[in-house]
KEKE-3310 file (N, C-alpha, C; in steps of 0.2 Angstrom, whole numbers, plus 5000, padded with zeros to 4 digits):
npx = (4894:4898:4909:4918:4928:4938:4950:4968:4972:4960:4946:4929:4920:4905:4894:4879:4873:4886:4900:4915:4931:4945:4962:4958:4960:4968:4964:4975:4983:4980:4974:4964:4955:4940:4930:4917:4910:4900:4908:4910:4922:4939:4953:4969:4984:4996:5005:5002:4998:4991:4985:4979:4967:4957:4948:4939:4929:4918:4901:4886:4880:4889:4904:4921:4929:4945:4958:4975:4988:5000:4994:4981:4963:4947:4931:4914:4911:4920:4935:4951:4967:4983:4997:5014:5024:5034:5033:5039:5043:5048:5061:5062:5060:5043:5031:5021:5005:4998:4982:4971:4956:4940:4925:4908:4910:4920:4937:4948:4962:4972:4984:4989:5001:5012:5029:5039:5041:5046:5041:5040:5041:5033:5023:5018:5012:5002:4994:4989:4981:4970:4952:4950:4961:4969:4980:4994:5000:5007:5021:5034:5028:5016:5017:5031:5036:5032:5035:5029:5024:5030:5022:5026:5032:5022:5012:5019:5020:5006:5001:5009:5002:4990:4977:4959:4952:4959:4962:4968:4976:4981:4985:4990:4987:4997:5004:4994:4991:5003:5003:4991:4995:5006:5000:4992:4979:4973:4960:4953:4939:4932:4925:4912:4909:4910:4899:4897:4896:4900:4897:4900:4913:4917:4926:4935:4952:4965:4959:4957:4949:4946:4943:4935:4939:4927)
npy = (4938:4946:4957:4962:4973:4975:4980:4980:4964:4958:4951:4948:4937:4934:4923:4918:4907:4904:4909:4916:4920:4930:4931:4935:4948:4945:4946:4947:4955:4968:4978:4991:4986:4977:4965:4953:4938:4924:4912:4901:4896:4899:4907:4907:4915:4918:4914:4924:4937:4948:4941:4929:4927:4917:4915:4925:4921:4913:4911:4909:4894:4893:4889:4890:4881:4879:4884:4884:4884:4878:4867:4856:4858:4853:4860:4861:4860:4869:4871:4873:4879:4880:4889:4889:4903:4918:4927:4941:4945:4954:4953:4940:4925:4920:4907:4911:4909:4908:4909:4901:4899:4895:4903:4904:4904:4913:4917:4918:4925:4926:4935:4937:4940:4943:4946:4947:4952:4945:4931:4913:4905:4894:4897:4908:4903:4895:4904:4911:4922:4928:4932:4940:4949:4949:4960:4964:4981:4989:4990:4993:5002:5001:4993:4991:4979:4970:4966:4970:4968:4983:4998:5000:4988:4980:4984:4982:4967:4964:4969:4960:4948:4948:4951:4953:4961:4971:4971:4981:4979:4981:4994:5012:5030:5035:5024:5019:5029:5030:5017:5017:5026:5020:5009:5015:5019:5030:5035:5026:5016:5019:5011:5006:4993:4978:4972:4959:4950:4937:4942:4955:4957:4956:4962:4969:4973:4973:4982:4993:4992:5000:4996:5003:5002:4995)
npz = (4997:5013:5019:5033:5043:5057:5061:5062:5057:5057:5051:5046:5036:5029:5023:5017:5029:5034:5043:5043:5051:5052:5058:5072:5085:5100:5117:5125:5117:5121:5114:5106:5099:5099:5096:5096:5092:5085:5076:5062:5056:5060:5055:5058:5055:5061:5076:5087:5098:5091:5081:5085:5092:5095:5105:5105:5096:5099:5102:5110:5105:5095:5090:5084:5071:5071:5060:5059:5053:5040:5027:5020:5021:5025:5028:5032:5019:5013:5005:5010:5007:5015:5015:5018:5025:5029:5044:5053:5069:5083:5078:5076:5066:5062:5059:5046:5039:5023:5017:5006:4997:4990:4990:4987:4974:4973:4972:4985:4993:5007:5015:5027:5041:5033:5029:5020:5003:4993:4988:4985:4969:4969:4979:4973:4962:4968:4974:4962:4953:4961:4965:4976:4986:5001:5009:5019:5023:5031:5035:5046:5054:5062:5073:5084:5086:5076:5059:5044:5027:5018:5011:4998:4994:4996:4986:4974:4975:4976:4963:4955:4958:4952:4956:4956:4965:4978:4995:5007:5022:5040:5041:5042:5040:5033:5027:5019:5010:5003:4997:4989:4980:4974:4968:4959:4962:4968:4970:4977:4982:4998:5011:5023:5025:5014:5002:4991:4976:4964:4951:4952:4951:4938:4925:4933:4938:4948:4956:4970:4986:5001:5017:5031:5048:5059)
capx = (4897:4899:4916:4918:4935:4938:4956:4974:4970:4954:4940:4923:4917:4898:4891:4873:4874:4893:4904:4923:4934:4953:4966:4955:4964:4967:4964:4982:4986:4978:4972:4957:4950:4936:4924:4916:4904:4901:4911:4911:4929:4943:4959:4975:4990:5002:5003:5005:4992:4987:4982:4977:4962:4951:4943:4934:4924:4913:4895:4880:4882:4893:4912:4924:4934:4951:4964:4980:4994:5000:4990:4974:4958:4940:4926:4908:4911:4925:4941:4956:4975:4987:5004:5019:5028:5037:5032:5045:5041:5053:5067:5063:5055:5038:5027:5014:5001:4994:4976:4968:4950:4935:4918:4903:4914:4925:4943:4951:4969:4973:4991:4991:5007:5018:5035:5044:5037:5049:5038:5043:5037:5027:5018:5014:5007:4997:4989:4986:4976:4964:4947:4951:4968:4970:4987:4996:5004:5009:5028:5035:5025:5011:5020:5038:5039:5030:5038:5025:5026:5029:5017:5029:5033:5015:5010:5023:5017:4999:5001:5011:4998:4985:4970:4954:4951:4964:4959:4974:4975:4986:4988:4989:4985:5003:5005:4988:4992:5009:5001:4987:4999:5011:4996:4989:4972:4972:4953:4950:4933:4932:4918:4911:4909:4909:4895:4900:4894:4904:4896:4902:4920:4917:4930:4940:4958:4969:4955:4958:4944:4948:4938:4937:4938:4920)
capy = (4938:4952:4958:4967:4974:4977:4983:4975:4960:4955:4952:4943:4936:4931:4920:4914:4905:4903:4915:4915:4925:4930:4934:4939:4951:4942:4951:4948:4961:4974:4982:4994:4982:4973:4962:4946:4935:4917:4910:4894:4894:4904:4907:4911:4915:4918:4913:4930:4940:4952:4937:4922:4928:4913:4915:4930:4919:4908:4915:4905:4887:4893:4889:4889:4876:4883:4883:4888:4882:4876:4861:4856:4857:4854:4861:4863:4860:4874:4868:4878:4877:4884:4889:4892:4909:4920:4933:4943:4948:4955:4951:4933:4922:4916:4904:4914:4904:4911:4905:4901:4895:4898:4904:4907:4904:4919:4914:4922:4924:4930:4934:4937:4944:4942:4951:4948:4952:4940:4924:4908:4903:4889:4900:4913:4898:4893:4910:4910:4927:4927:4937:4945:4948:4953:4961:4969:4986:4994:4990:4993:5008:5000:4990:4991:4972:4966:4969:4968:4971:4990:5000:4999:4981:4977:4986:4978:4960:4964:4969:4954:4942:4949:4950:4957:4966:4971:4974:4982:4978:4983:5001:5018:5034:5036:5018:5018:5034:5027:5011:5019:5030:5015:5005:5019:5019:5036:5037:5020:5017:5018:5008:5003:4985:4977:4967:4957:4944:4935:4946:4962:4957:4957:4968:4972:4971:4977:4988:4993:4994:5001:4995:5006:4997:4997)
capz = (5004:5016:5022:5038:5045:5063:5062:5062:5051:5060:5046:5046:5030:5030:5016:5020:5036:5036:5046:5043:5054:5051:5063:5078:5090:5107:5123:5127:5114:5125:5109:5107:5094:5103:5092:5099:5088:5084:5069:5060:5055:5062:5052:5062:5051:5065:5083:5091:5101:5087:5076:5087:5098:5093:5110:5103:5091:5102:5105:5111:5104:5089:5092:5077:5069:5070:5056:5062:5050:5033:5026:5017:5026:5022:5034:5030:5011:5011:5005:5012:5007:5019:5012:5023:5023:5035:5048:5057:5075:5087:5074:5075:5061:5064:5053:5044:5034:5018:5016:4999:4997:4986:4993:4983:4967:4973:4975:4990:4996:5013:5015:5034:5043:5028:5030:5014:4997:4988:4989:4981:4963:4970:4982:4968:4958:4972:4974:4955:4951:4965:4964:4981:4989:5007:5009:5024:5019:5036:5036:5053:5057:5066:5080:5084:5086:5070:5053:5039:5020:5018:5006:4991:4993:4995:4980:4969:4976:4974:4956:4952:4959:4947:4959:4953:4970:4983:5001:5011:5030:5044:5038:5045:5035:5029:5023:5014:5005:4998:4994:4984:4975:4970:4964:4954:4964:4973:4971:4979:4987:5006:5013:5030:5024:5007:5000:4985:4972:4958:4945:4954:4949:4931:4922:4938:4937:4952:4959:4978:4991:5007:5022:5037:5054:5062)
cpx = (4898:4905:4916:4925:4934:4945:4962:4973:4964:4948:4935:4921:4910:4896:4885:4874:4881:4896:4911:4926:4942:4956:4963:4961:4963:4967:4971:4986:4985:4977:4965:4952:4946:4930:4923:4910:4906:4903:4911:4918:4933:4950:4964:4981:4996:5001:5006:4998:4988:4983:4978:4972:4956:4946:4938:4928:4919:4907:4889:4883:4886:4900:4915:4928:4940:4956:4969:4987:4994:4996:4984:4969:4951:4935:4920:4908:4916:4931:4947:4963:4978:4994:5009:5023:5031:5034:5038:5042:5047:5060:5068:5058:5050:5035:5021:5011:4997:4988:4973:4962:4945:4928:4913:4906:4919:4931:4947:4958:4970:4980:4994:4997:5013:5023:5039:5040:5040:5047:5040:5038:5031:5022:5014:5010:5001:4992:4985:4980:4970:4959:4948:4957:4968:4977:4989:5001:5008:5017:5029:5032:5020:5013:5027:5040:5037:5032:5033:5027:5025:5024:5020:5030:5026:5012:5013:5020:5010:4998:5003:5007:4991:4978:4965:4952:4956:4961:4966:4972:4981:4989:4986:4988:4991:5004:5000:4989:4998:5007:4996:4990:5003:5007:4992:4981:4971:4965:4950:4944:4935:4925:4918:4911:4908:4904:4896:4897:4899:4904:4899:4910:4922:4921:4935:4947:4963:4966:4956:4951:4947:4942:4940:4935:4931:4921)
cpy = (4945:4952:4964:4967:4978:4981:4978:4971:4956:4957:4947:4943:4932:4929:4916:4913:4904:4910:4913:4921:4924:4934:4939:4942:4948:4948:4952:4954:4968:4980:4986:4990:4977:4971:4955:4944:4928:4916:4903:4891:4900:4903:4911:4910:4914:4918:4918:4934:4945:4948:4931:4922:4924:4913:4920:4928:4914:4913:4910:4898:4887:4894:4887:4883:4880:4880:4887:4886:4880:4869:4862:4854:4857:4854:4864:4865:4866:4870:4873:4875:4882:4884:4893:4898:4912:4926:4935:4947:4948:4952:4944:4930:4918:4913:4909:4910:4909:4906:4906:4897:4899:4898:4908:4908:4910:4916:4920:4920:4929:4929:4935:4942:4943:4948:4952:4947:4948:4933:4920:4907:4899:4892:4905:4909:4896:4898:4911:4915:4926:4933:4942:4943:4952:4954:4966:4974:4991:4994:4989:4999:5007:4998:4990:4984:4968:4970:4966:4970:4979:4992:4998:4992:4977:4978:4982:4970:4960:4964:4963:4948:4943:4948:4955:4963:4965:4975:4975:4981:4980:4989:5007:5023:5035:5030:5017:5023:5032:5021:5012:5022:5025:5011:5008:5019:5024:5037:5030:5021:5016:5017:5006:4995:4984:4971:4965:4950:4943:4940:4953:4962:4957:4963:4971:4969:4976:4983:4987:4995:4994:5001:4999:5001:5000:4998)
cpz = (5006:5020:5027:5041:5052:5065:5062:5056:5053:5055:5048:5039:5031:5023:5018:5027:5039:5038:5046:5047:5053:5056:5068:5083:5097:5112:5126:5123:5117:5119:5110:5103:5099:5099:5095:5095:5087:5077:5068:5059:5057:5059:5056:5058:5055:5072:5087:5092:5096:5082:5079:5093:5096:5099:5109:5099:5093:5104:5105:5110:5097:5092:5085:5077:5067:5065:5057:5059:5043:5033:5022:5022:5022:5028:5031:5022:5009:5011:5005:5011:5011:5017:5017:5020:5029:5038:5052:5063:5080:5085:5074:5070:5064:5058:5052:5038:5029:5016:5009:4999:4992:4990:4989:4976:4967:4976:4979:4992:5001:5015:5023:5036:5039:5029:5024:5007:4992:4990:4984:4974:4965:4974:4978:4964:4962:4973:4968:4954:4955:4964:4970:4985:4995:5008:5015:5021:5024:5038:5044:5057:5062:5073:5079:5083:5079:5064:5047:5032:5021:5012:4999:4989:4992:4989:4974:4969:4973:4966:4952:4953:4955:4950:4956:4958:4975:4989:5006:5018:5033:5041:5043:5039:5030:5024:5017:5009:5000:4994:4988:4978:4971:4966:4959:4956:4969:4975:4973:4983:4994:5008:5020:5030:5016:5006:4992:4982:4966:4953:4946:4952:4942:4929:4927:4937:4942:4955:4967:4981:4998:5012:5028:5043:5057:5070)
residu = (MET:ILE:ILE:THR:TYR:PHE:GLY:GLU:GLN:PHE:PHE:LYS:ILE:ALA:GLN:GLY:ASP:MET:VAL:LEU:ALA:PHE:ASN:PRO:VAL:SER:LYS:GLU:ALA:LYS:SER:GLU:ILE:SER:ALA:HIS:PHE:GLY:ALA:ASP:VAL:ALA:PHE:ILE:THR:THR:ASN:TYR:PRO:PHE:TYR:ASN:GLY:GLN:GLU:GLN:LEU:SER:PHE:GLY:ASP:ARG:ALA:PRO:PHE:VAL:ILE:ASP:GLY:PRO:GLY:ASP:TYR:GLU:VAL:LYS:GLU:LEU:PHE:VAL:LYS:GLY:VAL:ILE:SER:ASP:ALA:MET:ILE:SER:LYS:LYS:LYS:TYR:ILE:ASN:THR:ILE:TYR:LEU:PHE:THR:LEU:ASP:ASN:ILE:LYS:VAL:ALA:PHE:LEU:GLY:ALA:LEU:SER:ASP:SER:GLU:ILE:SER:LYS:ASP:THR:LYS:GLU:SER:ILE:ASP:SER:PRO:ASP:ILE:LEU:PHE:ILE:PRO:ILE:GLY:GLY:GLU:ASN:LEU:HIS:LYS:GLU:VAL:SER:LEU:LEU:ASP:ALA:LYS:GLY:ALA:ALA:LYS:LEU:ALA:LEU:SER:LEU:GLU:ALA:LYS:LEU:ILE:ILE:PRO:MET:SER:TYR:ASP:ASN:ASN:SER:LEU:LYS:VAL:PHE:LEU:LYS:GLU:ILE:GLY:GLU:GLU:LYS:ALA:GLU:ILE:LEU:ASP:LYS:LEU:THR:LEU:LYS:LEU:LYS:ASP:LEU:ASP:GLY:LYS:GLU:GLY:GLU:VAL:VAL:VAL:LEU:LYS:PRO:VAL)
# end
């Protein structure tokens, strides 16, 4: 699989002919992030402009199947579990959906705009030692209205989930520095994009890869 990061929580994962997109930034967000491509599946964790720009994911004859809440889904032989959690935006609770799926035999957990590192035992069991964990680390520093996990809380949660590979998202230089120090990975790889096969995960335990926004 090839993982590309555009900023905020906007990722593209390509595996063969399949293209998955996560939390595309809407034009309504008036962000500098601008990526437009065709996706087969769009994952929306939180109904808010930083995360719900599925209109950015249609190109030519390719328009995405949109997954935008908790539940069990099957699309193109991909089985997805969406687990409910909380986002905090403008001091109001929003539904945030944690997405869990396996692609090319690699188990992926995408935590979205999670605001609280104290997740339930059931949620933790559902996540169950993923191969790749996407986790927000920016706290309240990125946007005044969105409260994400802060770097220390994110590091603690990431370690407790026992992921092989951890990909931080929604970060700035300060939160990234704190997160890497807390997790003991100050020399984490910084990449433009990540190309990964199952065998590449052999022997990895809590390793952090930082993707630069393209």
